[in-house]
N, C-alpha and C positions, 0 to 999 in steps of 0.2 A: 711124261717125259717132261721131268725136273731140270731147270735154270743153270747154267754152270757160265761161270763165268768167261766172256767173250773169247777168243783169239786175239782181236783186235784190241783188248782194251788189258791183258796178258804181256800185249809188246811192247804198248807206247811205257806202259810202270816201268818193261824194262828201259823203253828209249830216253825218257826223262832221267835217268840216274846214268844212264851213259852218256851222252852227250852235255858234252860241255856248256854253262850259264853263259856263255857269251859266243856259244851259236849263234851264227843269222839264224837256223832254226826253230831253237829255241820254243817261244815265241808259238808260233803254229802248234808247236809237236803240245807243249801243254795247253793252250785253245785246245786241242783237240780230246785230250785227256780227260779236262773234266766236263769234257757233252759227250763223253763215254760213257764217262763213271757215270755222269748223272744219269742217266739214258741206262744203264745197270741197276741203275738203286732205284729209280722206277717203277721198272719190270718185278723187280724186290720187290716192291711197296703192293704190288699189284697180286704178286702171287700169295703175298700173308693174308691179304683181304678175300679171295680165289676160296682160299683154304675152306674159308667159311660156306661155300655153296657142294653140301654134298646130297643131292634130290633121294628121293628112292630108284628113279628110271638107271638104267645103264646109260656108264656115257665115259667119259672121255676126254681131258686135255692134256694136251702137249705145249711143254713152252719150249719158245727158241726153235723152230722149226724152220733148214734152209736147206729149197726144192729146185729142180731143174723141171720147167716146162716149155715144149717150140722153143728151144734155146736157149730160153732167156730165164735166171735164176731170182728168186721171189725168197724170202725170209719175212714171218710172221712171229709176230714177238709169242704172239698165246694162239691156242685153236682148240675149239669145245664140240664136240661131237657128242651132237643127241639119238633118241631114235626118231631126231622127225623134220632135224636140223643141223647145220655148220655152220655157227661164225667165226670169223676170224677175228681178232682182238689186236688196236693197234695201242699204244702206250705213249705217251707223248710223259714228260717230262720239264715241264716249265713254272718256276717257279712264280715269274711273273703273272698279274694276269692276261687274257685271251680275251681276246672280241672274234666271233667268228658275225661275220656278218650273210648277207643273202642278196644275191639277183645283182650280182654274180656271186660265189660264193669269197669270199674272204676269211685268211686268220689273220690277225694282227695281236705283237706280244707288247703289250703296253708298260711299260718298268716304272722302277718306283719314283724316276725323277720327272716321269708325265714323256718320256719320248714312244715312239712308238712306229713300231719295227715290221712289215709284213714278213707273215712264213707262207713255204712250201702247205698249199692246200693240202691236210695227207689224207683228205677223203679218197686224194683221184688214188695215190699211191693204195687207200685201203680196194679199192673199186679194183685195181691190175690187180692183186693178188686175189682176190675174189672170181676174176677171168682164168687166172692160169692156173688157177686149183679144181676151177670147175672143169676144165680143159686136163689134166691129172686124174681126177675121178673119173669124166667120160671114159677115158682110154682105158677103163679100170672096168667100165659099163654101173660106174654106181651115178646112180642119180638123185640130188638131194636137194634141198634148197640151203642156199649158202647167203649166208649179211653179214654183216660188219660194223662195231660198232669203237669207237673211238673214247677212249678213254685218260685222263690227265692225274698223273698220282701223284700230287699235291693241291692240298684242301685250299688249293688260288683261288681268286673269286674268275667265275667263267660265265662271260655275258653273249649269250646267246639273244641276237638281234630278229622279230619277228621281219620275214615268218622263218617258222621254223629248221632246223639244218637238215641235209639228206639225208643224214646217217646219226642213230642211236651216238650221243653224244655225254656223258658223267665223267663225274670222279671216283676214283678204285675204289673207296670205301664202298659205293652204289651197287658195283656190277655186281655181286649175290644176289637182292635185294633184284633187281632188272632180274639176274636172269630163272629165279624163283618163280618170277610173277607168268612166263612163259612158256604155255600151254603148250601140252603132245597132243598133238592130235590126230598123228595118225603115225602108223611106227612103219616105218620105212627100215631103221636098222633098227635087228634086236642084236640081244648082248654078245649073241657071238660075231657079228657079222663088225659089230664096232671094234670087239678083242682086232678079228684080223685088221681093220682097218687100220686102226692105231701102229697095228705092227709094219705093216705097210708103208705106212708113214717113215716109220724109225728105220726101215733096211733102206730107204731111199734118201734119208737128210744125210747133207753131206757138211760136216764145219767148217764155216766161212772163214779162208785160210789169204789174210793181205802179206802174208815174208815174202820178201826180207821187207820189214822197211824201210830200208838205206833206198833200196827202188822207188818205194812208193814215193819215198821222201826229199826225195832225186839228192844222200848225203854220201859225201864222199866214207867208206868202211873206214879207214884212218880217222877218222873224227871221233869212231866211236871208242869209247876211256876201255880200255880189257884189264884185265884185272881179276880174280875171284871179290865179291864182293860182299861182305863178311851179313849175313842175318840178323845180327845183333842190332850191331850200329850203325850198317850198311855201309856202312865205307868201303871202298877196296882196297886190293891189296891182300889180299891173307895167303901167306906164304906157308909151305908142305916143308914138313919137318916133324922125323920119328911117327913117318905113317898117319898123317893128319894136317888138315889146314889149322893157320895160328892164326887169330890179328894182333895186329903186332899193337891196335887202336886202342882195343877193349878186351884182349885177352881172352876172348870167343874158342871155341878150338870143338873139334868137330872134324868128318870122314867122307862124307857128301855134299860140301856147299861147293865142288864144284860143275853141282848135274844142272843147278841153277845156271852156270856159264856158259854150257852149253845146251841148254837152252835155247841163253839170251843172243847165243850165234845164228841158233838155224834163225829165230825170231826175228832176228835185225840186218845178219850177212847174208849167206847162201846159204842155198838147201844144204851142202857138203862139210866135210870140217876133215882134211890131215890131220896129222901126227902134229908137223909142225905149225901151223894153225892152231892148233887146242894147245899147243906150248906159248904161243906170243898172245891167244888172249885170256888164262891162266898167267901166263909170266913165270912159269915152271920151267924150269932149265935141262932136266934131265929126263931123256928121252925113252928109255926103260919106266920110268915112271909113268911116265906122259901116256903108256902103252897101255901097263897096268890096270892103269885109271879110266882110260879110255875104252878096256875091253870090260868093266861093270857103269859102264852107263848107259846101260838098256840100247845101245846101237849095232848095228847092222855094220858089217865090216864088204867092203867091195872091195875087191882088188889085189894085188901083191906087187912086195917093193915099191919104184917110186910113186904106180898107180894107184897105191893102196890109198882109200878113205874112206871114210862115217856117214852114215845118214840113218837118221828117224827109222824106227823097224815101222813096220809097213804102212811108211810112205807115201804120200797118192796128194798131192797138190789138190786142192781145191780152188775152182775158179774167180776169179772177183765180183762180190756183188753189184 
């Protein structure tokens, strides 16, 4: 399973474009956008390094799994399945120095100006994911050792104070070497079993869905800037004419620019859209043109006349993390 851009990051990118600069929530949206973007970039960096790990024995690597077990939802950055063991991999993306203390375990970020800030202990979160994954496997009659490792995406300074940490902790470029050094002592899962387990995990994976963001951030829907945003100059206000969208700012034209606007509505405002709401959000006046564009937007029409509205195909709202 390859990694794709998280729904949360897609939605925050859209919200940041459509929220006025003077809005009271703009600061927190930008802050969370940077955090989410940094996390995703760190995971991509790990993915690039782990491609070097190509052992001779059967194995599977699945990125960004989101599963449910015991009424709880848990997300795994990356998962390695081998014949002898499974490893849950947690990726952190901190550019600052990280100090790990023991007895009790503490994680401290040390900024360039010398300020120190305690972090949540990621070992606890990894152990929670191991526990839930073990129960998920037990329900399916699969018993195999599960461990966890913590990797930091940047080659920042990592200071681990003695005694050694309770979990393997390293930088991303060290991960392939670490996995190559691990012996495959017992074949609990053969290649066929690994294949079946990987596909079972994929079947039960459900994309994390934080929509709509106006509810999550307590933003009034009318505060969201409407209009079709030009993909070239990133300004809202494209206008429909001569069967295409035209940007008055840079001259860009196209026929499908409203598709992203529709996606923005579902990510930011609500999980359904009427013809009237489409016209408002695209700043389009013609009802019949709107109906034609909506019919070609990959949406499902529900109801008739005044009750008619559109939803995303195969709509299934994932629970919050």
